[in-house]
PASEBA-1860 file (N, C-alpha, C; in nm, 3 decimals):
! residues 89
1> XXXXXXXX> 0.085/-0.118/0.000/0.000/0.000/0.000/0.090/0.124/0.000 ~ 0.062/0.216/-0.091/0.141/0.339/-0.098/0.102/0.434/0.016 ~ 0.187/0.534/0.038/0.155/0.633/0.140/0.025/0.705/0.107 ~ 0.003/0.733/-0.019/-0.120/0.800/-0.060/-0.242/0.714/-0.028 ~ -0.233/0.585/-0.055/-0.343/0.493/-0.024/-0.364/0.482/0.127 ~ -0.255/0.479/0.202/-0.266/0.474/0.348/-0.337/0.599/0.399 ~ -0.298/0.714/0.345/-0.359/0.840/0.388/-0.509/0.842/0.358 ~ -0.548/0.791/0.242/-0.691/0.785/0.207/-0.765/0.698/0.308
9> XXXXXXXX> -0.708/0.584/0.343/-0.770/0.494/0.441/-0.782/0.563/0.576 ~ -0.677/0.635/0.616/-0.678/0.707/0.743/-0.786/0.815/0.743 ~ -0.796/0.890/0.636/-0.898/0.996/0.626/-1.038/0.937/0.639 ~ -1.064/0.830/0.568/-1.195/0.766/0.574/-1.225/0.717/0.716 ~ -1.126/0.656/0.780/-1.146/0.605/0.916/-1.168/0.719/1.015 ~ -1.094/0.828/1.000/-1.113/0.942/1.089/-1.253/1.001/1.075 ~ -1.299/1.014/0.953/-1.433/1.070/0.931/-1.541/0.978/0.989 ~ -1.520/0.848/0.978/-1.616/0.753/1.035/-1.610/0.756/1.188
17> XXXXXXXX> -1.490/0.760/1.244/-1.474/0.758/1.389/-1.527/0.886/1.453 ~ -1.516/0.997/1.382/-1.561/1.126/1.435/-1.709/1.123/1.471 ~ -1.787/1.044/1.400/-1.931/1.036/1.424/-1.968/0.940/1.536 ~ -1.870/0.872/1.591/-1.896/0.769/1.692/-1.867/0.820/1.833 ~ -1.928/0.755/1.933/-1.892/0.788/2.071/-1.748/0.744/2.099 ~ -1.690/0.801/2.203/-1.549/0.775/2.234/-1.516/0.627/2.244 ~ -1.601/0.549/2.310/-1.570/0.408/2.330/-1.566/0.330/2.199 ~ -1.631/0.381/2.096/-1.626/0.319/1.963/-1.513/0.378/1.880
25> XXXXXXXX> -1.490/0.508/1.895/-1.387/0.576/1.816/-1.246/0.536/1.855 ~ -1.222/0.514/1.984/-1.086/0.482/2.029/-1.028/0.358/1.961 ~ -1.101/0.246/1.953/-1.044/0.130/1.883/-1.017/0.157/1.734 ~ -1.098/0.242/1.674/-1.074/0.277/1.533/-0.942/0.352/1.523 ~ -0.921/0.448/1.612/-0.795/0.524/1.612/-0.676/0.433/1.639 ~ -0.691/0.342/1.733/-0.582/0.248/1.763/-0.547/0.165/1.641 ~ -0.647/0.132/1.561/-0.624/0.054/1.440/-0.547/0.129/1.332 ~ -0.538/0.259/1.344/-0.467/0.339/1.244/-0.317/0.346/1.268
33> XXXXXXXX> -0.273/0.304/1.384/-0.131/0.317/1.420/-0.041/0.253/1.315 ~ -0.074/0.133/1.273/0.009/0.065/1.174/0.016/0.138/1.041 ~ -0.089/0.209/1.007/-0.091/0.282/0.880/-0.009/0.410/0.884 ~ 0.000/0.471/1.001/0.071/0.599/1.009/0.214/0.585/1.058 ~ 0.259/0.464/1.081/0.399/0.443/1.116/0.482/0.453/0.989 ~ 0.591/0.526/0.997/0.676/0.543/0.879/0.787/0.440/0.876 ~ 0.841/0.420/0.757/0.954/0.329/0.744/1.083/0.405/0.712 ~ 1.071/0.537/0.700/1.188/0.619/0.675/1.238/0.615/0.532
41> XXXXXXXX> 1.166/0.548/0.444/1.209/0.535/0.305/1.146/0.638/0.213 ~ 1.065/0.725/0.268/0.996/0.826/0.187/1.074/0.958/0.192 ~ 1.049/1.046/0.097/1.111/1.179/0.103/1.074/1.250/0.234 ~ 1.159/1.340/0.276/1.141/1.410/0.403/1.003/1.475/0.413 ~ 0.956/1.535/0.306/0.826/1.603/0.309/0.713/1.506/0.341 ~ 0.721/1.387/0.284/0.619/1.285/0.309/0.627/1.237/0.453 ~ 0.749/1.213/0.501/0.766/1.167/0.640/0.717/1.272/0.739 ~ 0.743/1.398/0.711/0.696/1.505/0.800/0.544/1.513/0.801
49> XXXXXXXX> 0.482/1.503/0.685/0.336/1.508/0.677/0.275/1.386/0.746 ~ 0.335/1.269/0.726/0.286/1.147/0.791/0.297/1.159/0.943 ~ 0.412/1.207/0.991/0.429/1.219/1.136/0.335/1.324/1.194 ~ 0.305/1.429/1.117/0.208/1.528/1.162/0.070/1.467/1.177 ~ 0.033/1.381/1.083/-0.096/1.312/1.092/-0.097/1.220/1.214 ~ 0.013/1.149/1.236/0.024/1.060/1.351/0.004/1.137/1.481 ~ 0.073/1.249/1.495/0.062/1.328/1.618/-0.079/1.382/1.637 ~ -0.142/1.426/1.530/-0.278/1.479/1.539/-0.376/1.370/1.581
57> XXXXXXXX> -0.358/1.249/1.528/-0.443/1.136/1.566/-0.421/1.102/1.713 ~ -0.298/1.108/1.759/-0.268/1.082/1.900/-0.337/1.183/1.991 ~ -0.340/1.309/1.949/-0.407/1.413/2.028/-0.556/1.385/2.040 ~ -0.619/1.341/1.932/-0.761/1.305/1.938/-0.779/1.190/2.035 ~ -0.696/1.088/2.024/-0.706/0.972/2.112/-0.690/1.008/2.258 ~ -0.593/1.095/2.288/-0.572/1.137/2.427/-0.695/1.209/2.481 ~ -0.750/1.299/2.401/-0.868/1.374/2.445/-0.986/1.280/2.470 ~ -1.010/1.188/2.378/-1.121/1.094/2.395/-1.100/1.007/2.518
65> XXXXXXXX> -0.978/0.961/2.537/-0.948/0.875/2.651/-0.972/0.948/2.783 ~ -0.943/1.077/2.784/-0.959/1.158/2.906/-1.099/1.216/2.921 ~ -1.185/1.192/2.822/-1.320/1.246/2.828/-1.327/1.395/2.799 ~ -1.227/1.447/2.731/-1.222/1.589/2.698/-1.284/1.614/2.560 ~ -1.325/1.737/2.534/-1.380/1.769/2.402/-1.274/1.749/2.293 ~ -1.315/1.694/2.181/-1.220/1.665/2.073/-1.265/1.722/1.939 ~ -1.370/1.805/1.940/-1.426/1.854/1.814/-1.322/1.919/1.724 ~ -1.246/2.014/1.776/-1.147/2.082/1.692/-1.030/1.991/1.658
73> XXXXXXXX> -1.004/1.894/1.745/-0.894/1.801/1.721/-0.923/1.708/1.603 ~ -1.050/1.670/1.588/-1.087/1.586/1.473/-1.054/1.659/1.344 ~ -1.093/1.785/1.336/-1.068/1.864/1.215/-0.918/1.874/1.187 ~ -0.839/1.893/1.291/-0.694/1.901/1.274/-0.635/1.770/1.226 ~ -0.684/1.659/1.280/-0.634/1.528/1.240/-0.670/1.498/1.095 ~ -0.792/1.530/1.056/-0.834/1.507/0.918/-0.753/1.595/0.823 ~ -0.733/1.721/0.860/-0.654/1.812/0.777/-0.510/1.762/0.763 ~ -0.453/1.712/0.872/-0.316/1.660/0.867/-0.307/1.538/0.777
81> XXXXXXXX> -0.406/1.451/0.783/-0.407/1.333/0.697/-0.426/1.373/0.550 ~ -0.506/1.475/0.526/-0.525/1.523/0.389/-0.397/1.585/0.335 ~ -0.323/1.653/0.421/-0.193/1.709/0.380/-0.098/1.595/0.345 ~ -0.097/1.490/0.428/-0.012/1.374/0.402/-0.045/1.315/0.265 ~ -0.174/1.301/0.238/-0.218/1.246/0.109/-0.169/1.333/-0.006 ~ -0.184/1.464/0.009/-0.144/1.556/-0.098/0.007/1.551/-0.123 ~ 0.085/1.546/-0.016/0.230/1.543/-0.030/0.277/1.409/-0.086 ~ 0.210/1.302/-0.045/0.249/1.169/-0.091/0.217/1.148/-0.238
89> X> 0.120/1.227/-0.288/0.086/1.223/-0.430/0.018/1.098/-0.469
END
């Protein structure tokens, strides 16, 4: 699976998880970890965009786990994944 394909899968999963309660969304987010892990073989721009998406997804997960509001964090995570997709081409 290419980075672009991984990013598309991540975007779709984030949009689906955003509509779910925390107890349903958290396992979806946990399932994305393997997709957003880098292998270091991509150009720096792609690795930076991928790691930005990873960090944004982690922020959503932390907020959900703590019972904190995550509305703006979802938008940031989706935007970061979309940037990853665009950079990965």
